[in-house]
C-alpha positions in Angstrom: 191.5 -86.4 33.8 194.0 -84.0 35.3 192.7 -81.1 37.4 194.1 -77.6 37.3 193.2 -74.8 39.8 193.3 -71.4 38.2 192.5 -67.9 39.3 193.7 -64.3 39.7 195.5 -63.6 42.9 195.4 -60.6 45.3 193.4 -57.5 44.8 193.3 -58.1 41.0 190.0 -58.1 39.1 191.2 -58.9 35.6 188.6 -61.5 34.7 188.8 -61.7 30.9 192.2 -63.5 30.7 191.1 -65.8 33.5 188.1 -66.9 31.4 190.3 -67.4 28.3 192.6 -69.6 30.3 189.6 -71.6 31.7 188.1 -72.1 28.2 191.5 -73.1 26.6 192.3 -75.6 29.4 188.8 -77.1 29.3 189.0 -77.5 25.6 192.3 -79.2 26.0 190.8 -81.9 28.2 191.5 -80.6 31.7 189.2 -80.4 34.6 189.4 -76.7 35.5 188.6 -75.3 39.0 188.4 -71.6 38.7 188.6 -69.7 42.0 188.0 -66.5 40.1 189.4 -63.0 40.8 190.4 -61.4 44.1 191.7 -64.7 45.3 194.1 -65.4 48.2 196.8 -68.1 48.3 194.5 -70.0 50.6 191.7 -69.9 48.0 194.0 -71.6 45.5 195.3 -74.1 48.1 191.9 -75.1 49.5 190.5 -75.6 46.0 193.5 -77.8 45.1 193.1 -79.9 48.3 189.3 -80.3 47.8 189.7 -81.4 44.2 192.9 -83.3 44.5 194.4 -81.0 41.8 197.5 -81.7 39.9 198.5 -78.1 39.3 197.8 -74.5 40.5 198.1 -71.8 37.8 198.2 -68.3 39.2 197.5 -65.2 37.1 198.2 -61.6 38.1 197.9 -58.5 35.9 197.9 -55.6 38.3 201.7 -55.8 39.0 201.6 -57.0 42.6 202.0 -60.8 41.9 205.4 -61.0 43.6 204.0 -59.7 46.9 200.8 -61.8 46.5 202.7 -65.0 45.7 205.4 -64.8 48.3 205.3 -67.8 50.6 202.8 -69.8 48.5 205.1 -72.9 48.2 205.5 -72.9 52.0 201.8 -72.8 52.5 201.4 -75.7 50.0 203.9 -77.7 52.0 202.1 -76.9 55.3 198.8 -77.9 53.7 200.2 -81.3 52.6 200.4 -80.5 48.9 204.0 -79.5 48.8 204.8 -81.2 45.5 201.9 -79.7 43.5 203.0 -77.9 40.3 202.9 -74.1 40.6 202.7 -71.9 37.6 202.5 -68.1 37.5 202.1 -65.6 34.7 201.1 -62.1 33.7 202.2 -58.7 34.8 203.6 -60.2 38.0 205.9 -57.3 39.1 205.6 -53.5 39.3 207.2 -51.5 36.4 209.6 -52.6 33.7 212.1 -55.2 35.2 214.4 -57.6 33.4 212.2 -60.7 33.1 215.2 -63.1 33.6 215.6 -61.7 37.1 211.9 -61.7 37.8 211.7 -65.4 36.7 214.6 -66.3 38.9 212.9 -64.7 41.9 209.7 -66.7 41.3 211.6 -69.9 40.8 213.4 -69.3 44.1 209.9 -68.8 45.7 209.1 -72.3 44.6 207.2 -71.8 41.3 207.8 -74.4 38.6 207.1 -72.2 35.6 207.0 -68.4 35.3 205.6 -66.6 32.2 206.2 -63.0 31.1 203.4 -60.5 30.4 201.5 -61.3 27.2 202.2 -65.0 27.2 199.2 -66.9 25.6 197.9 -69.9 27.5 198.4 -71.8 24.2 202.1 -71.3 24.6 201.9 -72.8 28.1 200.0 -75.9 27.0 203.1 -77.8 25.9 204.7 -77.2 29.3 201.5 -78.2 31.1 201.3 -81.5 29.1 205.0 -82.2 29.7 204.9 -81.4 33.5 201.8 -83.5 34.0 203.4 -86.4 32.1 201.0 -86.4 29.2 
């Protein structure tokens, strides 16, 4: 069974979407490790290391995801999990910005998949299955 670490990064307390993601992934057959809300990059990375996770899925709804996620791939590399899949989604930047540009910035930061505001976890499941080789 594949393991996915999920949570809400930074000073964000949006718990409802996090629970929906957890429920959907569990019902799709994944082992889900939920680091909860108000989580640091280190919280995600330590959970991934402890559970030998296959993927980290970061949520952010309060608009500061770009700041909170900067340097995360580097920290994964330093921690020995440099090849782990990194997904991010939600309201990940402040204000209305062209999503194509936002996506490009997150891809350059080392994220494998970047989802715009309002994307349902159901829409991400096909990507998750493909990226995990299922």
